[in-house]
C-alpha positions as CSV (number, residue, x, y, z in Angstrom):
1,M,72.0,108.0,-24.1
2,K,74.8,110.4,-24.1
3,E,74.8,111.0,-27.1
4,T,71.0,112.5,-26.9
5,V,72.0,114.7,-23.9
6,A,74.6,115.8,-25.8
7,E,72.8,116.5,-28.7
8,E,69.6,118.2,-26.6
9,S,72.6,120.3,-24.9
10,V,73.0,122.2,-28.7
11,D,71.9,125.6,-29.3
12,P,69.1,125.7,-31.7
13,T,70.9,128.1,-33.1
14,V,74.2,126.7,-34.3
15,K,72.2,123.7,-35.7
16,N,70.5,126.6,-38.4
17,I,73.4,128.6,-38.8
18,P,74.8,125.8,-41.3
19,L,71.8,125.7,-43.3
20,L,71.5,129.4,-43.5
21,I,74.9,129.6,-45.4
22,I,74.0,126.8,-47.8
23,S,70.8,128.8,-48.7
24,L,72.7,132.4,-48.9
25,L,75.4,130.2,-51.0
26,D,72.2,129.8,-53.4
27,S,70.8,132.8,-53.2
28,I,74.2,134.8,-54.1
29,S,74.6,132.6,-57.5
30,R,71.4,134.7,-58.6
31,V,72.5,138.3,-57.4
32,Q,72.2,141.1,-60.5
33,I,74.3,144.0,-58.5
34,F,77.2,144.0,-57.3
35,K,78.8,140.8,-57.8
36,G,82.2,141.6,-56.7
37,K,81.6,142.3,-53.6
38,W,78.7,139.3,-53.6
39,S,82.0,137.0,-54.6
40,L,83.5,138.3,-52.1
41,I,80.7,137.4,-49.5
42,R,80.4,133.8,-51.0
43,N,84.3,133.1,-49.6
44,K,83.7,134.7,-46.1
45,L,80.9,132.3,-46.0
46,K,82.9,129.8,-47.0
47,A,85.3,130.3,-44.5
48,L,82.7,130.7,-41.7
49,E,81.1,127.0,-42.6
50,A,85.2,125.7,-42.2
51,H,85.6,127.2,-39.1
52,L,81.9,125.9,-37.4
53,L,82.9,122.2,-38.4
54,E,86.1,123.2,-36.6
55,F,84.5,124.1,-34.2
56,S,81.3,121.5,-33.8
57,S,84.2,118.6,-33.7
58,A,86.3,120.8,-30.5
59,A,83.4,121.8,-27.9
60,G,81.0,119.7,-29.6
61,D,78.4,122.1,-27.5
62,V,77.6,125.7,-27.5
63,T,79.4,127.0,-23.9
64,S,79.0,130.5,-22.6
65,L,81.8,132.2,-24.4
66,S,80.8,131.2,-27.5
67,V,77.0,132.1,-27.3
68,D,76.4,136.1,-27.3
69,L,79.0,135.4,-30.6
70,F,76.5,132.6,-32.7
71,H,73.8,134.2,-32.3
72,S,75.3,137.3,-33.4
73,L,76.3,134.8,-36.2
74,F,72.4,134.2,-37.2
75,A,71.5,137.5,-36.9
76,T,74.0,138.4,-39.3
77,C,73.3,135.5,-42.0
78,S,69.5,136.8,-41.4
79,A,70.2,140.0,-42.5
80,T,72.6,138.9,-45.8
81,A,70.4,136.5,-46.6
82,S,67.6,139.8,-46.6
83,L,69.8,141.2,-48.7
84,A,70.9,139.0,-51.7
85,D,67.0,138.9,-51.7
86,L,66.9,142.6,-52.7
87,C,70.2,142.7,-54.8
88,H,68.4,140.0,-57.1
89,S,67.0,142.8,-59.2
90,P,69.3,145.1,-60.8
91,T,67.4,148.2,-59.5
92,P,66.9,147.6,-55.6
93,P,64.3,149.3,-53.6
94,G,66.5,151.2,-51.4
95,G,68.2,152.6,-54.1
96,K,71.8,151.0,-55.6
97,L,74.2,154.0,-53.0
98,K,72.1,152.4,-50.1
99,T,72.3,149.2,-50.7
100,Q,75.9,149.7,-51.8
101,N,76.8,150.5,-48.3
102,D,74.3,147.8,-46.9
103,V,76.8,145.5,-49.1
104,D,79.9,146.3,-47.2
105,S,79.0,146.4,-43.6
106,I,77.4,143.2,-44.1
107,S,80.5,142.3,-45.9
108,A,82.9,144.2,-42.7
109,K,80.5,142.5,-40.3
110,L,81.3,139.0,-42.0
111,D,84.9,139.3,-41.5
112,N,84.3,140.0,-37.9
113,H,82.6,136.4,-37.5
114,I,84.9,135.0,-39.4
115,N,88.4,136.5,-36.7
116,D,85.9,135.5,-33.6
117,L,85.3,132.1,-34.8
118,E,89.1,131.7,-35.6
119,V,90.4,133.0,-31.8
120,L,87.6,130.7,-30.4
121,N,89.0,127.1,-32.0
122,K,92.4,128.5,-31.7
123,S,91.8,129.2,-28.1
124,G,91.9,125.8,-27.1
125,V,89.4,126.8,-24.1
126,F,87.0,124.0,-24.3
127,S,89.4,121.0,-24.4
128,E,91.1,123.1,-21.4
129,S,87.4,123.1,-19.2
130,A,86.7,120.3,-19.6
131,A,90.0,118.6,-18.4
132,V,90.4,121.3,-15.6
133,P,87.0,120.8,-13.3
134,F,86.6,123.7,-11.1
135,P,86.6,121.9,-6.6
136,A,83.9,122.4,-4.5
137,T,85.9,123.9,-2.0
138,V,88.7,126.2,-2.7
139,S,90.8,125.3,0.4
140,N,91.1,122.3,-1.3
141,V,93.1,123.3,-3.9
142,S,96.7,122.9,-4.1
143,S,99.2,124.8,-5.2
144,S,99.8,123.6,-8.4
145,S,95.9,122.9,-9.0
146,K,95.0,126.7,-8.1
147,Q,98.0,127.5,-10.7
148,E,96.3,125.9,-13.6
149,L,92.9,127.4,-12.3
150,V,94.2,130.6,-12.9
151,R,95.8,129.5,-16.2
152,V,92.8,127.8,-17.3
153,E,90.7,131.3,-16.2
154,S,93.3,134.1,-17.9
155,R,93.2,132.3,-21.3
156,N,89.7,131.7,-21.1
157,L,89.3,135.8,-20.8
158,M,91.7,136.3,-23.0
159,T,89.6,134.6,-25.7
160,R,86.8,136.7,-24.8
161,L,89.0,140.1,-24.7
162,Q,89.0,138.9,-28.4
163,I,85.7,138.1,-29.8
164,G,82.4,139.4,-29.0
165,S,80.6,142.5,-28.0
166,A,82.6,145.8,-26.2
167,E,80.1,144.7,-23.2
168,S,81.4,141.0,-23.2
169,K,84.7,142.6,-23.6
170,I,84.5,144.9,-20.9
171,S,82.9,142.1,-18.4
172,A,86.3,140.1,-19.1
173,L,88.4,143.1,-18.4
174,D,86.6,143.2,-15.3
175,S,87.5,139.8,-14.4
176,L,91.1,139.5,-15.4
177,L,91.3,143.0,-13.6
178,G,90.4,141.0,-10.6
179,L,92.7,138.1,-11.0
180,L,95.9,140.2,-11.7
181,Q,94.7,142.1,-8.4
182,E,94.5,138.6,-6.5
183,D,97.6,137.8,-6.2
184,D,101.0,139.2,-8.6
185,K,101.6,135.2,-9.7
186,N,98.1,135.3,-11.2
187,V,99.9,138.6,-13.3
188,L,103.4,136.1,-14.0
189,I,100.8,133.3,-15.3
190,A,98.9,135.7,-17.4
191,V,101.9,137.2,-19.0
192,A,103.3,134.2,-19.9
193,D,101.1,133.0,-21.6
194,G,100.4,135.9,-24.0
195,I,98.4,138.9,-22.2
196,V,99.9,141.4,-22.8
197,P,100.0,141.9,-27.1
198,I,96.3,141.5,-26.3
199,L,95.7,144.7,-24.4
200,V,97.8,146.3,-26.9
201,R,95.7,146.1,-29.7
202,L,92.8,146.8,-27.1
203,L,94.1,150.1,-27.3
204,D,95.0,149.7,-30.6
205,S,91.7,149.7,-31.9
206,S,88.5,152.2,-32.4
207,S,87.5,150.8,-28.9
208,S,85.6,152.8,-26.3
209,S,86.9,154.3,-23.4
210,E,85.3,152.2,-20.9
211,I,87.4,149.2,-22.7
212,K,90.7,151.3,-23.0
213,E,90.5,152.9,-19.5
214,R,90.4,148.7,-18.0
215,T,93.0,148.3,-20.7
216,V,95.8,150.7,-19.0
217,A,94.4,149.6,-15.3
218,A,95.6,146.2,-16.2
219,V,98.8,147.4,-18.0
220,A,99.4,149.4,-15.3
221,K,99.0,146.4,-12.3
222,I,101.5,144.3,-15.4
223,S,104.1,147.1,-14.5
224,S,104.0,147.5,-11.0
225,V,105.1,143.3,-11.3
226,D,109.2,143.7,-11.7
227,S,109.3,140.5,-13.2
228,S,107.1,141.0,-15.5
229,K,108.4,144.2,-17.0
230,H,110.3,143.3,-19.3
231,V,107.0,142.0,-21.2
232,L,105.3,145.6,-21.7
233,F,109.4,147.3,-23.0
234,A,109.0,144.7,-25.3
235,E,105.8,146.1,-27.5
236,G,107.5,149.2,-27.6
237,L,106.8,152.3,-28.9
238,V,103.2,151.0,-29.8
239,L,102.3,150.1,-26.4
240,L,104.2,153.9,-25.7
241,N,102.3,156.0,-27.8
242,H,98.8,154.5,-26.9
243,L,100.5,155.2,-23.3
244,L,100.5,158.8,-24.6
245,R,97.4,159.1,-26.4
246,V,95.7,158.1,-22.7
247,L,97.9,160.7,-21.3
248,E,96.7,163.5,-23.6
249,S,92.9,162.8,-24.0
250,G,92.4,160.1,-21.7
251,G,89.8,160.4,-18.5
252,I,90.7,160.7,-15.0
253,F,91.0,157.4,-14.0
254,A,92.7,156.2,-17.5
255,K,95.6,159.6,-17.1
256,E,97.0,157.7,-13.5
257,K,97.2,154.2,-14.8
258,S,98.9,155.7,-17.6
259,C,101.2,157.2,-15.5
260,I,102.2,154.2,-13.2
261,A,103.1,152.6,-16.0
262,L,105.2,155.1,-17.6
263,Q,106.5,155.1,-14.5
264,A,108.0,151.5,-15.0
265,L,109.1,152.3,-18.5
266,S,110.8,155.6,-18.5
267,H,113.3,154.4,-17.0
268,S,115.3,153.7,-20.4
269,K,116.9,156.7,-23.1
270,E,115.3,155.1,-25.9
271,N,111.8,155.8,-24.1
272,A,112.9,158.7,-22.8
273,R,113.3,160.5,-25.8
274,A,110.4,159.0,-27.2
275,I,108.5,160.7,-24.3
276,G,109.9,163.7,-24.6
277,S,109.7,164.0,-28.5
278,R,105.9,163.2,-28.7
279,G,104.6,165.9,-25.8
280,G,104.9,163.2,-23.0
281,I,106.4,165.7,-20.6
282,T,103.8,168.8,-21.8
283,S,100.9,166.2,-21.0
284,L,102.8,165.4,-17.4
285,L,103.2,168.4,-16.3
286,E,99.8,169.4,-17.0
287,I,98.3,166.3,-14.5
288,C,101.0,168.2,-12.2
289,Q,99.4,171.5,-12.8
290,A,95.5,169.9,-12.7
291,G,95.5,166.4,-12.0
292,T,94.0,164.5,-8.6
293,P,96.2,164.4,-5.6
294,N,97.6,161.0,-6.4
295,S,97.7,161.4,-10.3
296,Q,100.3,163.9,-9.9
297,A,102.3,162.0,-7.5
298,M,102.5,160.0,-10.5
299,A,103.3,162.2,-13.6
300,A,105.8,164.3,-11.2
301,G,106.7,160.0,-10.6
302,V,107.3,160.0,-14.7
303,L,109.1,163.4,-14.5
304,R,111.3,162.5,-12.2
305,N,112.6,159.1,-14.7
306,L,112.8,161.5,-17.4
307,A,114.9,164.3,-15.9
308,V,118.1,161.9,-15.8
309,F,118.8,161.7,-19.4
310,P,120.0,164.9,-20.9
311,E,118.3,164.5,-24.1
312,V,115.3,165.0,-23.3
313,K,116.4,168.0,-20.8
314,E,115.3,170.4,-23.5
315,H,111.5,169.3,-23.3
316,F,111.5,170.5,-19.3
317,M,113.2,173.7,-19.9
318,E,110.2,174.4,-23.1
319,E,107.5,173.9,-20.5
320,D,109.3,175.8,-18.0
321,A,108.8,172.4,-15.5
322,V,110.8,174.3,-12.7
323,V,108.0,176.4,-11.6
324,T,105.5,174.0,-12.2
325,L,107.3,171.3,-10.3
326,L,108.2,174.0,-7.5
327,E,104.0,174.7,-6.7
328,L,103.9,170.8,-6.9
329,S,106.5,170.9,-4.3
330,N,104.8,173.0,-2.0
331,S,101.0,171.7,-2.6
332,G,101.1,168.1,-3.3
333,T,100.6,164.9,-1.3
334,A,103.9,164.1,0.7
335,L,104.5,161.3,-2.3
336,A,104.2,164.5,-4.6
337,Q,106.8,166.7,-2.9
338,E,108.9,163.4,-3.0
339,N,109.1,162.9,-6.6
340,S,108.9,166.7,-7.8
341,I,111.8,167.3,-5.7
342,G,113.7,164.2,-7.0
343,C,113.2,165.8,-10.2
344,L,113.9,168.9,-9.4
345,C,117.6,167.8,-8.2
346,N,117.8,165.3,-11.7
347,L,117.3,168.8,-13.7
348,I,119.6,171.3,-11.7
349,S,122.3,168.6,-11.0
350,G,125.2,170.2,-12.7
351,D,123.6,173.6,-14.0
352,D,124.8,176.6,-11.5
353,D,122.6,179.1,-13.5
354,L,119.1,176.4,-13.0
355,K,120.1,176.7,-9.8
356,L,120.0,180.1,-8.8
357,F,116.8,180.2,-11.1
358,L,115.2,177.1,-8.6
359,A,117.0,179.1,-5.3
360,R,115.3,182.7,-7.2
361,E,111.8,181.1,-7.5
362,G,111.0,179.9,-3.7
363,G,113.5,177.0,-3.6
364,V,115.1,177.4,-0.5
365,E,112.4,178.0,1.2
366,C,109.9,175.1,-0.1
367,V,113.0,173.0,0.8
368,K,113.0,174.1,4.4
369,N,109.4,174.0,4.4
370,I,109.6,169.9,3.3
371,W,112.2,169.5,5.6
372,D,110.0,170.8,8.9
373,S,107.0,169.1,8.3
374,A,108.8,165.2,7.0
375,P,107.6,163.3,10.2
376,T,110.9,161.0,10.4
377,P,114.1,160.5,8.7
378,R,113.5,158.0,5.9
379,N,111.5,161.1,4.4
380,L,114.4,163.1,4.1
381,E,117.0,161.6,1.7
382,V,115.5,163.2,-1.2
383,V,115.4,166.7,0.4
384,V,119.1,166.1,1.3
385,Q,120.0,165.4,-1.8
386,M,118.2,168.9,-3.0
387,V,120.5,170.8,-0.3
388,S,123.5,169.0,-1.5
389,I,123.1,170.1,-5.1
390,L,122.3,173.1,-4.1
391,A,125.4,174.0,-1.7
392,S,127.4,173.2,-4.6
393,C,126.5,176.3,-5.8
394,P,128.8,179.1,-3.8
395,L,126.0,182.1,-3.6
396,I,123.2,179.8,-2.8
397,S,125.1,177.7,-0.5
398,E,125.5,180.7,1.7
399,V,121.5,180.9,1.6
400,L,121.5,178.0,3.1
401,V,123.9,178.3,5.8
402,A,121.9,181.6,6.8
403,N,118.3,179.5,6.9
404,D,119.7,177.3,9.4
405,F,120.8,174.1,6.8
406,L,123.9,173.5,8.8
407,N,121.8,172.3,11.6
408,H,119.3,170.4,10.5
409,V,122.1,168.1,8.6
410,I,123.7,167.7,11.4
411,G,120.8,166.0,13.3
412,V,120.8,163.9,10.3
413,L,124.5,162.8,10.4
414,N,123.6,160.2,12.7
415,C,119.8,159.1,12.5
416,G,119.1,155.5,11.4
417,V,118.7,156.0,7.8
418,L,121.8,155.1,5.8
419,E,121.3,156.4,2.4
420,V,119.9,159.7,4.7
421,R,123.3,159.8,6.6
422,I,125.1,159.2,3.2
423,A,123.2,162.0,1.3
424,A,123.9,164.3,4.6
425,A,127.5,163.4,4.7
426,N,127.8,164.7,1.2
427,T,126.0,167.8,1.7
428,V,128.1,169.0,4.9
429,F,131.6,168.8,2.6
430,D,129.7,172.2,0.2
431,L,128.4,173.7,3.2
432,A,131.5,173.5,5.1
433,Y,132.9,176.4,2.4
434,S,130.5,179.1,3.4
435,I,131.4,179.3,7.3
436,K,133.9,179.2,9.3
437,I,135.7,175.8,10.5
438,Q,135.1,176.9,14.5
439,R,131.5,177.0,13.6
440,I,131.6,173.8,12.7
441,G,133.3,172.7,16.1
442,K,130.6,174.6,17.7
443,N,128.2,173.0,16.3
444,G,129.4,169.1,17.7
445,M,129.9,168.3,13.9
446,H,133.1,166.4,14.1
447,F,132.0,163.7,16.3
448,A,128.8,163.3,14.4
449,F,130.5,163.3,10.9
450,V,133.2,160.6,11.9
451,K,130.8,158.8,13.9
452,N,129.1,158.8,10.3
453,V,132.1,158.1,8.6
454,R,133.0,155.0,10.9
455,W,129.6,153.6,10.6
């Protein structure tokens, strides 16, 4: 009785494919033209036979994961049979050139089917799905059982991302994004199972913009989990180049997600040099000028990381980055301002010429406006750092004192944020050279400074 039910559940298409392949092999033996190409197709059909046998042994019946694949395979085999019949004549009705193109197209489709079946058979999703039944209610799931369910679902999605149509892959990516966003632990499970190389291959293929956009979003989510970043680093320049191409020609959403991923990858000297030499700084600055508010903040964050490395400074100078970043500091969101000021700090540190250029372009006024509008002292760390860097240049230090920055610095020496207090203390020493010691005492700075040091 059990065998009867299982037999009835098998899709008729799967039963018919082996019979169709047998008929095809016989028909191919009688073709009159393009015999070399048809010989290759015969070998591919035999490979398909072997994979179908392996599938039937592993799976027993067709699941939703494979049903589309087998219907597509059946359609390809049917088209191959019709084409083989035409090639029984040395002069096919459509002409040799068209027929040759059709034969090449069929051969390529068979390659795709072979690849899909290989993925399906190696995935192990059939045995896993049977071994881990889904519970009636989520509340009854133990922590270990939930992790196992996530692992099975992750591998299922990984398989779907490697086979089938573009629509099927888009659906799988949507499900994957939902799984990754649900819990960072799910990210760790998917990464451990090998999701990253699959995502990189999707970016490497001639995928649609919808697929690439979702793929970059998945990479961005993985990059936000610290313990998974090393796996992205391991993909090296391959992944980096894909992300840079998205920066250059992707959609608004994809560019933003690419910036998020690049923030995680731009902390190494090698990657920074690669980004600079491949036009990445140009693309990032363009986003700073014309991107969405959030993408501007993310792009400035990548630039902030890159500016740490002297090796890429020339790329910033070639693109007049100081002016662009200063404009963003004046008009961007709070995060965009923080990242752009942070990037400028890294760029001008140790370069008095750049400090003077920044001051001439309105840098002092910009910093003062950001300081005055900061909601809390915690938002001032990078601003105080900028003042400290500018104050190390005597000419600018006088301008800072004239703009009442001394009182600003004194005001945060005893604030509750340690990082801000430290940055302010460093600034004091440089500003002190431009004013009289008596004025420092009058402003009560001796007491505040000593209090800060003792803390």
